[in-house]
C-alpha positions in Angstrom: -39.1 42.9 133.7 -35.6 43.3 134.8 -32.7 41.4 133.9 -32.4 40.0 137.2 -35.9 38.6 137.4 -35.3 37.0 133.6 -32.1 35.2 134.9 -34.0 33.7 138.0 -36.7 32.7 135.8 -34.1 31.0 133.3 -32.4 29.2 136.1 -35.6 28.0 137.8 -36.5 26.4 134.7 -33.1 24.9 134.0 -33.5 23.5 137.5 -37.0 22.1 137.0 -35.7 20.5 133.8 -32.9 18.8 135.4 -35.1 17.5 138.2 -37.5 16.0 135.7 -34.9 14.4 133.9 -33.4 12.9 136.9 -36.5 11.2 137.7 -37.2 9.9 134.2 -37.5 6.3 133.4 -35.8 4.9 130.4 -38.4 3.7 127.9 -37.5 0.9 125.5 -39.0 -0.5 122.3 -39.2 -4.0 120.7 -41.0 -5.2 117.8 -41.8 -8.2 115.9 -42.3 -10.1 119.0 -44.0 -13.3 119.1 -45.9 -13.8 122.3 -44.8 -17.4 124.0 -46.9 -17.0 127.4 -49.3 -14.8 129.1 -49.7 -15.5 132.8 -52.4 -13.8 135.1 -51.6 -14.0 138.6 -54.5 -12.7 140.4 -53.1 -12.8 143.9 -50.7 -10.1 142.6 -53.1 -8.4 140.3 -50.5 -8.7 137.7 -50.0 -10.3 134.4 -46.8 -11.8 133.1 -45.7 -11.7 129.7 -43.3 -13.8 127.7 -41.9 -13.7 124.2 -40.0 -15.6 121.9 -36.9 -13.5 122.4 -35.6 -11.6 125.2 -35.7 -7.9 124.6 -32.6 -5.7 125.7 -33.1 -4.5 129.2 -34.9 -7.2 130.4 -34.6 -9.8 133.0 -36.2 -13.3 132.7 -38.7 -14.2 135.9 -39.8 -17.8 135.0 -40.5 -17.7 131.4 -41.7 -14.1 131.2 -40.0 -10.5 130.5 -42.5 -8.1 131.3 -45.2 -7.6 134.0 -48.7 -5.1 133.7 -51.1 -4.3 136.3 -54.2 -5.9 134.9 -56.6 -3.9 137.7 -56.1 -0.6 135.8 -57.8 0.6 132.9 -54.6 0.9 130.7 -53.5 -2.7 132.0 -56.8 -4.0 131.1 -56.4 -2.5 127.6 -53.1 -3.9 127.2 -54.1 -7.4 128.4 -57.0 -7.5 125.7 -54.6 -6.3 123.3 -52.1 -9.1 124.1 -54.7 -11.7 124.2 -56.2 -10.9 120.6 -52.8 -11.0 119.3 -52.1 -14.4 121.0 -55.4 -15.8 119.7 -54.6 -14.3 116.2 -51.3 -15.5 116.0 -49.9 -12.0 115.3 -46.7 -10.4 116.6 -46.6 -7.6 118.7 -44.8 -4.4 119.5 -44.0 -3.5 122.9 -42.9 -0.4 125.1 -41.4 -1.3 128.3 -39.4 0.2 131.1 -35.7 -1.1 131.7 -35.4 -4.0 134.2 -33.5 -2.9 137.4 -31.6 -6.3 136.9 -31.3 -6.6 133.5 -29.6 -10.0 132.1 -30.7 -12.0 135.3 -33.1 -14.8 135.7 -35.5 -15.9 138.6 -32.3 -17.5 140.4 -30.1 -14.7 140.4 -31.8 -11.5 140.7 -34.9 -11.1 138.4 -37.7 -10.6 140.9 -41.5 -9.4 140.8 -40.1 -5.8 141.7 -37.1 -5.7 139.0 -38.7 -7.4 136.0 -39.8 -4.7 133.1 -42.7 -3.0 133.2 -44.9 -2.9 129.9 -46.2 0.5 129.5 -47.6 0.2 125.8 -48.5 -2.7 123.3 -49.8 -2.6 119.7 -50.7 -5.3 117.1 -48.8 -3.8 113.6 
């Protein structure tokens, strides 16, 4: 393979990596959270989750900081894990995407579209 072709391949890889990073969503982690509220809203197909403290990079919609789509296989698993933790009085670890309106509340910017999305949950 000629040096020119090698250089083109390397440049294409750099461009692809840059493009992937440009579309990457920041993911955050919070632990030792006590579940304060789990609200299932069937008309949206969403479940909203509130904890005893507000994790960083989240907004507060009513009393919740996270949403999850409980109509998907992952969402059903997340909801089952959250309900088990709530019933057992256990703390949880949560992985989530940053809100596009962090620090806001329902009256000044936190909406169903700006609230953080729960992307993982564990009972330690």
